[in-house]
DRENDO-1510 file (C-alpha; in Angstrom, 1 decimal, always signed):
<recs>
REC; n; res; u; v; w
REC; 1; MET; +98.0; +87.5; -27.6 .
REC; 2; ALA; +98.4; +91.0; -26.2 .
REC; 3; TYR; +95.8; +93.7; -26.4 .
REC; 4; ASP; +96.5; +97.4; -26.6 .
REC; 5; ILE; +95.2; +99.0; -23.3 .
REC; 6; HIS; +93.8; +102.5; -23.7 .
REC; 7; PRO; +90.4; +104.2; -23.2 .
REC; 8; ARG; +87.8; +102.8; -25.5 .
REC; 9; SER; +84.3; +103.8; -26.8 .
REC; 10; PHE; +81.1; +102.0; -25.8 .
REC; 11; GLY; +81.1; +99.9; -29.0 .
REC; 12; GLU; +84.9; +99.2; -28.8 .
REC; 13; ILE; +84.5; +97.7; -25.3 .
REC; 14; LEU; +81.7; +95.4; -26.5 .
REC; 15; ASP; +83.6; +94.4; -29.6 .
REC; 16; LEU; +86.8; +93.7; -27.7 .
REC; 17; GLY; +84.8; +91.5; -25.3 .
REC; 18; PHE; +84.0; +89.3; -28.3 .
REC; 19; ARG; +87.6; +89.2; -29.5 .
REC; 20; ILE; +88.9; +88.2; -26.1 .
REC; 21; VAL; +86.4; +85.4; -25.8 .
REC; 22; ARG; +87.0; +84.2; -29.4 .
REC; 23; ASP; +90.8; +84.3; -29.0 .
REC; 24; ASN; +90.8; +82.5; -25.6 .
REC; 25; ILE; +87.6; +80.4; -25.9 .
REC; 26; ILE; +89.2; +77.1; -24.6 .
REC; 27; LEU; +90.7; +78.8; -21.5 .
REC; 28; LEU; +87.7; +80.9; -20.6 .
REC; 29; ALA; +84.9; +78.4; -21.5 .
REC; 30; GLY; +87.0; +75.8; -19.7 .
REC; 31; ILE; +87.0; +77.8; -16.5 .
REC; 32; ALA; +83.2; +78.1; -16.6 .
REC; 33; ALA; +82.7; +74.5; -17.7 .
REC; 34; VAL; +84.5; +73.3; -14.6 .
REC; 35; VAL; +81.4; +74.6; -12.8 .
REC; 36; PHE; +78.5; +74.4; -15.3 .
REC; 37; ILE; +79.1; +70.8; -16.5 .
REC; 38; PRO; +79.2; +69.1; -13.1 .
REC; 39; LEU; +76.2; +71.3; -12.1 .
REC; 40; ALA; +74.3; +70.0; -15.0 .
REC; 41; VAL; +75.1; +66.4; -14.1 .
REC; 42; LEU; +74.0; +67.0; -10.5 .
REC; 43; GLN; +70.7; +68.5; -11.7 .
REC; 44; ILE; +70.1; +65.4; -13.9 .
REC; 45; ILE; +70.6; +62.9; -11.1 .
REC; 46; SER; +69.2; +64.8; -8.1 .
REC; 47; SER; +65.6; +65.3; -6.9 .
REC; 48; SER; +63.7; +68.6; -7.2 .
REC; 49; ALA; +64.4; +69.6; -3.6 .
REC; 50; ALA; +68.1; +68.8; -4.0 .
REC; 51; SER; +68.2; +70.8; -7.2 .
REC; 52; GLY; +66.9; +73.8; -5.4 .
REC; 53; LEU; +69.6; +73.5; -2.7 .
REC; 54; ILE; +72.3; +73.0; -5.4 .
REC; 55; GLY; +71.0; +76.1; -7.2 .
REC; 56; LEU; +71.2; +78.2; -4.0 .
REC; 57; LEU; +74.8; +77.0; -3.3 .
REC; 58; PHE; +75.7; +77.8; -6.9 .
REC; 59; LEU; +74.3; +81.3; -6.5 .
REC; 60; LEU; +76.0; +82.1; -3.2 .
REC; 61; ILE; +79.4; +80.3; -3.5 .
REC; 62; VAL; +80.2; +78.4; -6.6 .
REC; 63; ALA; +79.2; +81.2; -9.2 .
REC; 64; PRO; +81.3; +83.9; -7.4 .
REC; 65; VAL; +84.3; +81.6; -7.3 .
REC; 66; MET; +83.9; +80.9; -11.0 .
REC; 67; GLN; +83.6; +84.6; -11.8 .
REC; 68; ALA; +86.7; +85.3; -9.7 .
REC; 69; ALA; +88.7; +82.7; -11.8 .
REC; 70; LEU; +87.3; +84.2; -15.0 .
REC; 71; THR; +88.3; +87.7; -13.9 .
REC; 72; VAL; +91.9; +86.5; -13.1 .
REC; 73; ALA; +92.2; +84.8; -16.5 .
REC; 74; ILE; +90.7; +87.7; -18.5 .
REC; 75; ALA; +92.9; +90.2; -16.7 .
REC; 76; ASN; +96.0; +88.2; -17.4 .
REC; 77; VAL; +95.0; +87.7; -21.0 .
REC; 78; TYR; +94.3; +91.5; -21.4 .
REC; 79; LEU; +97.7; +92.3; -19.8 .
REC; 80; GLY; +99.4; +89.8; -22.1 .
REC; 81; THR; +100.4; +87.2; -19.5 .
REC; 82; PRO; +99.7; +83.5; -20.1 .
REC; 83; ILE; +97.7; +81.5; -17.6 .
REC; 84; THR; +96.0; +78.1; -17.3 .
REC; 85; ILE; +92.6; +77.0; -16.0 .
REC; 86; ASP; +94.3; +75.5; -12.9 .
REC; 87; GLU; +96.4; +78.6; -12.3 .
REC; 88; ALA; +93.3; +80.8; -12.5 .
REC; 89; TYR; +91.4; +78.8; -9.9 .
REC; 90; ARG; +94.5; +78.4; -7.6 .
REC; 91; SER; +95.1; +82.1; -7.6 .
REC; 92; VAL; +91.6; +82.6; -6.1 .
REC; 93; LYS; +92.3; +80.3; -3.1 .
REC; 94; PRO; +94.3; +82.7; -1.0 .
REC; 95; ILE; +91.6; +85.4; -1.1 .
REC; 96; LEU; +88.6; +83.1; -1.0 .
REC; 97; ALA; +87.3; +84.1; +2.4 .
REC; 98; PRO; +87.5; +87.9; +2.1 .
REC; 99; TYR; +86.2; +87.7; -1.5 .
REC; 100; LEU; +83.1; +85.6; -0.6 .
REC; 101; GLY; +82.5; +87.6; +2.5 .
REC; 102; THR; +82.6; +90.9; +0.5 .
REC; 103; PHE; +80.4; +89.4; -2.2 .
REC; 104; LEU; +77.8; +88.3; +0.3 .
REC; 105; LEU; +77.9; +91.8; +2.0 .
REC; 106; ILE; +77.3; +93.5; -1.3 .
REC; 107; TYR; +74.5; +91.1; -2.2 .
REC; 108; LEU; +72.7; +91.7; +1.1 .
REC; 109; LEU; +73.1; +95.4; +0.9 .
REC; 110; ILE; +71.7; +95.5; -2.6 .
REC; 111; VAL; +68.8; +93.3; -1.6 .
REC; 112; LEU; +68.1; +95.6; +1.4 .
REC; 113; GLY; +68.3; +98.6; -0.9 .
REC; 114; PHE; +65.6; +97.0; -3.2 .
REC; 115; VAL; +63.5; +96.1; -0.3 .
REC; 116; CYS; +63.6; +99.6; +1.2 .
REC; 117; LEU; +63.2; +101.3; -2.2 .
REC; 118; ILE; +64.0; +100.2; -5.7 .
REC; 119; ILE; +66.0; +103.3; -6.7 .
REC; 120; PRO; +68.7; +103.0; -3.9 .
REC; 121; GLY; +69.2; +99.3; -4.6 .
REC; 122; PHE; +69.6; +100.0; -8.3 .
REC; 123; TYR; +71.9; +102.9; -7.8 .
REC; 124; PHE; +74.3; +100.9; -5.5 .
REC; 125; MET; +74.1; +97.8; -7.7 .
REC; 126; ILE; +75.7; +99.9; -10.6 .
REC; 127; GLY; +78.0; +101.8; -8.2 .
REC; 128; TRP; +79.4; +98.5; -6.9 .
REC; 129; SER; +79.5; +96.7; -10.3 .
REC; 130; LEU; +83.3; +96.9; -10.4 .
REC; 131; ALA; +83.9; +95.7; -6.9 .
REC; 132; ALA; +84.6; +92.1; -8.1 .
REC; 133; GLN; +87.3; +93.4; -10.4 .
REC; 134; VAL; +88.8; +95.5; -7.6 .
REC; 135; MET; +88.9; +92.5; -5.2 .
REC; 136; ILE; +90.5; +90.2; -7.7 .
REC; 137; ILE; +92.9; +92.6; -9.4 .
REC; 138; GLU; +93.8; +95.0; -6.6 .
REC; 139; ARG; +93.2; +92.7; -3.6 .
REC; 140; ARG; +90.9; +95.2; -1.8 .
REC; 141; PHE; +88.0; +93.8; +0.1 .
REC; 142; GLY; +85.0; +94.8; +2.3 .
REC; 143; MET; +84.0; +98.4; +2.3 .
REC; 144; GLU; +87.3; +99.4; +0.7 .
REC; 145; SER; +86.4; +97.5; -2.5 .
REC; 146; MET; +83.0; +99.0; -2.6 .
REC; 147; SER; +84.3; +102.6; -2.1 .
REC; 148; ARG; +86.9; +101.9; -4.8 .
REC; 149; SER; +84.3; +100.7; -7.3 .
REC; 150; ARG; +82.1; +103.7; -6.7 .
REC; 151; ALA; +85.2; +106.0; -7.2 .
REC; 152; LEU; +85.8; +104.4; -10.6 .
REC; 153; VAL; +82.2; +104.6; -11.6 .
REC; 154; ARG; +81.8; +108.2; -10.4 .
REC; 155; GLY; +80.8; +110.5; -13.2 .
REC; 156; ALA; +80.1; +107.5; -15.5 .
REC; 157; TRP; +77.1; +105.9; -13.8 .
REC; 158; TRP; +74.9; +105.8; -16.9 .
REC; 159; ALA; +77.8; +104.6; -19.0 .
REC; 160; THR; +78.4; +101.8; -16.5 .
REC; 161; PHE; +74.7; +100.9; -16.6 .
REC; 162; GLY; +74.7; +100.9; -20.4 .
REC; 163; ILE; +77.8; +98.7; -20.6 .
REC; 164; ALA; +76.5; +96.2; -18.0 .
REC; 165; LEU; +73.0; +96.1; -19.6 .
REC; 166; ALA; +74.3; +95.7; -23.2 .
REC; 167; ALA; +76.7; +92.9; -22.2 .
REC; 168; SER; +74.1; +91.1; -20.2 .
REC; 169; VAL; +71.6; +91.2; -23.1 .
REC; 170; ILE; +74.1; +90.1; -25.6 .
REC; 171; SER; +75.2; +87.1; -23.5 .
REC; 172; GLU; +71.8; +86.2; -22.0 .
REC; 173; VAL; +69.3; +86.4; -24.9 .
REC; 174; PRO; +71.0; +83.8; -27.1 .
REC; 175; THR; +71.6; +81.7; -24.0 .
REC; 176; LEU; +67.9; +81.7; -23.0 .
REC; 177; ALA; +66.9; +80.8; -26.5 .
REC; 178; LEU; +69.2; +77.9; -26.7 .
REC; 179; THR; +68.3; +76.8; -23.2 .
REC; 180; ALA; +64.7; +76.7; -24.2 .
REC; 181; LEU; +65.6; +74.6; -27.2 .
REC; 182; TRP; +67.8; +72.2; -25.1 .
REC; 183; SER; +65.0; +71.7; -22.6 .
REC; 184; PHE; +63.2; +69.4; -25.1 .
REC; 185; ILE; +66.1; +67.0; -25.2 .
REC; 186; PRO; +66.1; +64.4; -22.3 .
REC; 187; PHE; +69.3; +63.9; -20.3 .
REC; 188; LEU; +71.5; +65.6; -22.9 .
REC; 189; GLY; +69.6; +68.8; -22.6 .
REC; 190; PRO; +71.1; +69.9; -19.3 .
REC; 191; LEU; +74.6; +69.1; -20.5 .
REC; 192; LEU; +74.0; +71.2; -23.6 .
REC; 193; THR; +72.7; +74.0; -21.4 .
REC; 194; GLY; +75.8; +73.8; -19.2 .
REC; 195; ALA; +78.0; +74.0; -22.2 .
REC; 196; THR; +76.1; +77.0; -23.5 .
REC; 197; ARG; +76.3; +78.8; -20.2 .
REC; 198; SER; +80.0; +78.0; -20.1 .
REC; 199; VAL; +80.5; +80.1; -23.2 .
REC; 200; SER; +78.0; +82.9; -22.5 .
REC; 201; ALA; +79.3; +83.5; -19.0 .
REC; 202; THR; +82.7; +84.5; -20.3 .
REC; 203; TYR; +81.4; +87.4; -22.4 .
REC; 204; LEU; +79.9; +89.5; -19.6 .
REC; 205; ALA; +83.0; +88.8; -17.5 .
REC; 206; ALA; +85.3; +89.9; -20.3 .
REC; 207; VAL; +83.4; +93.1; -20.9 .
REC; 208; MET; +83.4; +94.1; -17.2 .
REC; 209; VAL; +87.2; +93.5; -16.9 .
REC; 210; ILE; +87.8; +95.6; -20.0 .
REC; 211; TYR; +85.5; +98.3; -18.6 .
REC; 212; TYR; +87.3; +98.2; -15.3 .
REC; 213; PHE; +90.6; +98.9; -17.0 .
REC; 214; ASP; +89.0; +101.5; -19.2 .
REC; 215; ARG; +87.8; +103.4; -16.1 .
REC; 216; ARG; +91.3; +103.2; -14.7 .
REC; 217; CYS; +92.8; +104.6; -17.9 .
REC; 218; ARG; +90.4; +107.5; -17.7 .
REC; 219; VAL; +90.6; +108.4; -14.1 .
REC; 220; GLU; +94.2; +107.5; -13.2 .
REC; 221; ASP; +96.2; +107.1; -16.5 .
REC; 222; PHE; +96.6; +103.4; -16.0 .
REC; 223; ASP; +97.7; +102.9; -19.6 .
REC; 224; LEU; +100.5; +105.4; -19.2 .
REC; 225; ARG; +101.6; +103.8; -15.9 .
REC; 226; LEU; +101.5; +100.3; -17.5 .
REC; 227; LEU; +103.6; +101.5; -20.4 .
REC; 228; ALA; +106.2; +103.1; -18.0 .
REC; 229; GLU; +106.4; +99.9; -16.0 .
REC; 230; GLN; +106.9; +97.8; -19.2 .
REC; 231; ILE; +109.7; +100.1; -20.3 .
REC; 232; ARG; +111.4; +99.8; -16.9 .
REC; 233; SER; +111.0; +96.0; -17.0 .
REC; 234; GLU; +112.6; +95.8; -20.5 .
REC; 235; GLY; +115.6; +97.7; -19.2 .
REC; 236; GLN; +116.2; +95.2; -16.4 .
REC; 237; SER; +117.6; +91.7; -16.7 .
REC; 238; GLY; +115.4; +88.7; -15.8 .
REC; 239; PRO; +111.8; +87.8; -16.7 .
REC; 240; LEU; +108.9; +90.1; -16.4 .
REC; 241; PRO; +106.8; +89.7; -13.2 .
REC; 242; SER; +103.8; +87.4; -13.4 .
REC; 243; ALA; +100.5; +89.2; -13.9 .
REC; 244; GLY; +98.3; +87.1; -11.7 .
REC; 245; VAL; +97.4; +90.5; -10.5 .
REC; 246; SER; +98.2; +93.7; -12.3 .
REC; 247; THR; +101.7; +94.9; -11.2 .
REC; 248; VAL; +100.4; +98.5; -11.3 .
REC; 249; ALA; +97.2; +97.8; -9.4 .
</recs>
């Protein structure tokens, strides 16, 4: 299913996030479930100390890889190119080292910003909020991805903050409520929590990918460039190029 790519209002971005998750729930929740369900099983069978270590590894390595695969899948879906769960994860493999390295750098700089003073940390957290999309879709890493994210956010810091906050609240509040409910169910509870998080994780990822393309439409006419490329492709023989990454990134 293809989606019309053009600048959207605040509400339209949030609404389209729901549509993309609903239309592709098996693909997107499946990508997240590959991580969340085994994590739930490990937490059931491991000790408290081991659970803490698992949680740390999840935060620093596993979660970013899952988010990268989700970003790949959502970008492909948004651009109208089919993709599978396996293809989404395999597409992350060639860029795994620079992606994780940049993610850790951003994480450390934000933490340092909060330690020094809350306002700088908060400012840079929003300014770099599109760095993951830049890395996955445009294949830019390190300081280049951070500068690119800030350029896309420039002039729309508060709008970016509002989108990220609204999407986080929409995805997390029901998840926290259900997680509290599942916690009373022995053994099955963690699995239900994993399944719940597999669904909720997809919404925030979808909204941020949509917002990334929205900013590109506004600052560099991405929608017009994409249309021009599609017209050129239709005039050529042979299949359209694969959209593992945007062909006009």
